[in-house]
C-alpha positions as CSV (number, residue, x, y, z in Angstrom):
1,M,113.9,87.2,103.6
2,A,112.0,86.1,100.5
3,S,108.3,86.9,100.5
4,F,107.4,83.6,99.0
5,Q,108.7,80.0,98.9
6,D,109.1,78.1,95.6
7,N,106.5,75.4,96.2
8,V,103.1,74.6,94.7
9,D,101.1,75.8,97.7
10,E,102.7,79.2,97.8
11,L,102.4,79.7,94.0
12,Q,98.6,79.3,94.3
13,R,98.2,82.0,97.0
14,L,96.2,85.0,96.0
15,D,98.9,87.4,97.0
16,Y,101.5,85.6,94.9
17,R,99.1,85.6,91.9
18,I,98.7,89.4,92.2
19,F,102.4,90.1,92.8
20,K,103.6,88.0,89.8
21,N,101.9,90.5,87.5
22,G,102.7,93.7,89.5
23,W,101.4,95.3,92.7
24,T,97.8,96.1,91.8
25,S,94.8,94.3,90.6
26,L,91.6,95.7,89.1
27,Y,88.1,94.4,90.0
28,W,84.8,94.9,88.4
29,K,82.4,92.7,90.4
30,N,82.2,93.6,94.1
31,H,81.5,90.0,95.2
32,I,84.8,88.9,93.7
33,L,86.6,91.7,95.5
34,D,84.8,90.9,98.7
35,T,85.9,87.2,98.4
36,D,89.5,88.3,97.9
37,I,89.4,90.7,100.8
38,D,88.1,87.9,103.0
39,W,91.0,85.8,101.9
40,F,93.5,88.5,102.8
41,K,91.8,89.0,106.2
42,T,91.9,85.2,106.9
43,E,95.6,85.3,106.1
44,N,96.0,88.2,108.7
45,F,96.7,91.0,106.2
46,K,95.8,94.4,107.3
47,V,93.1,95.7,105.0
48,I,92.1,99.4,104.6
49,E,89.3,100.5,102.2
50,F,88.7,103.8,100.6
51,D,85.5,104.9,98.8
52,C,86.8,107.0,95.9
53,S,83.3,108.3,95.1
54,S,83.5,110.5,98.2
55,W,86.8,112.1,96.9
56,T,85.5,115.4,95.6
57,D,88.9,117.1,95.7
58,Q,92.5,116.5,96.6
59,N,92.0,117.8,100.2
60,K,89.5,115.0,100.9
61,I,91.7,112.4,99.3
62,H,94.7,113.4,101.5
63,S,92.7,113.8,104.7
64,D,91.4,110.2,104.2
65,F,94.9,108.9,103.6
66,K,96.1,110.8,106.7
67,L,93.4,109.5,108.9
68,Q,93.1,105.9,107.7
69,L,96.9,105.3,107.2
70,N,97.8,107.1,110.4
71,F,100.1,109.5,108.7
72,P,102.0,111.9,111.0
73,D,100.7,115.5,111.6
74,Y,103.4,116.9,109.3
75,Y,102.0,114.9,106.3
76,G,102.1,117.5,103.5
77,E,98.8,116.4,101.9
78,N,100.1,116.1,98.4
79,L,101.4,113.3,96.1
80,D,105.0,113.8,97.0
81,A,104.2,113.6,100.7
82,L,102.1,110.5,100.1
83,N,105.1,108.8,98.4
84,D,107.3,109.8,101.4
85,C,104.9,108.6,104.1
86,L,104.1,105.3,102.3
87,S,107.9,104.6,102.5
88,D,107.6,104.7,106.3
89,I,104.3,103.0,106.7
90,E,104.3,100.0,109.1
91,I,103.6,96.8,107.2
92,P,102.4,93.9,109.4
93,D,104.2,90.6,109.0
94,A,101.4,89.0,106.9
95,G,101.1,92.1,104.7
96,F,98.9,95.2,104.0
97,V,96.2,95.6,101.4
98,I,94.8,99.0,100.2
99,V,91.4,98.8,98.6
100,F,90.0,101.6,96.4
101,R,86.3,101.1,95.7
102,R,84.7,103.1,92.8
103,F,88.2,103.9,91.6
104,H,86.7,104.9,88.2
105,C,85.3,108.1,89.9
106,L,88.8,109.6,89.9
107,D,90.4,111.5,87.1
108,K,92.5,109.1,85.0
109,N,95.7,111.1,85.6
110,L,95.2,111.2,89.3
111,A,94.2,107.5,89.4
112,H,97.4,106.6,87.5
113,S,99.5,108.7,89.8
114,L,98.0,107.1,92.9
115,L,98.5,103.6,91.7
116,D,102.0,104.4,90.5
117,I,102.9,105.8,94.0
118,F,101.5,102.7,95.7
119,A,103.3,100.4,93.2
120,N,106.6,102.0,93.8
121,S,106.1,101.9,97.5
122,S,105.2,98.2,97.3
123,R,108.4,97.5,95.4
124,R,110.5,99.3,98.1
125,H,108.8,97.3,100.9
126,M,109.3,94.0,99.0
127,L,113.0,94.6,99.3
128,F,112.5,94.0,103.0
129,G,110.1,91.1,102.6
130,K,107.0,93.2,103.3
131,K,103.9,92.9,101.2
132,L,101.9,95.9,100.2
133,L,99.1,95.3,97.6
134,T,96.6,97.6,96.0
135,L,93.1,96.5,94.8
136,A,91.1,98.9,92.7
137,Q,87.4,98.3,92.1
138,V,85.7,100.0,89.1
139,D,82.1,99.9,87.8
140,D,83.2,99.9,84.2
141,S,84.1,96.4,82.8
142,K,86.1,98.1,80.0
143,Y,88.2,100.3,82.4
144,Q,91.9,100.4,81.6
145,I,94.8,102.2,83.1
146,D,98.4,102.6,81.9
147,S,101.1,100.5,83.5
148,V,102.2,101.4,87.0
149,G,105.5,100.9,88.8
150,A,107.6,101.0,85.8
151,C,111.3,101.5,86.5
152,G,113.7,103.5,84.4
153,V,117.4,102.5,84.1
154,P,119.2,105.0,86.3
155,W,122.9,105.9,86.2
156,N,125.0,104.2,88.9
157,D,125.6,106.0,92.3
158,A,129.0,107.2,91.3
159,E,128.0,108.7,88.0
160,W,124.4,109.9,88.4
161,L,125.5,113.5,88.5
162,E,126.0,114.8,85.0
163,S,129.2,116.5,86.1
164,K,130.6,113.1,87.0
165,R,130.0,112.1,83.3
166,G,131.8,115.1,81.9
167,L,128.5,116.9,81.0
């Protein structure tokens, strides 16, 4: 089932406007973020917020993910495990929004890795008509981050092993 319908009303929706450019949107002003969060809540999206300024180490990050996203006890508390558990996360019918406040507090490499993992998970969920969006608030109006959710061009299933291509 498609996530959106091709009509004027749907194309004005906040979720559509974010998805048309990817899976993530940056925010500088908290009141704009709060307004958008209110819209998502009115539309029955599940919204979970994280305060990145409290993330002093990776253990804290993963314990917050495990607690707030209801990850199973076997969650490995690393980025690979995050990627795996996000694949299995329950997305409500309306959708799911992850909010990162004070995202600029994170190391840029870690910040990029997190957004990339969430973007890839969002793309997988969209295949089943489920919406997962990420909103990241920063206190720096000049903050930039490299593209996330980029897809390579993989070999087809029958030839992905090098041995199947004579290598």
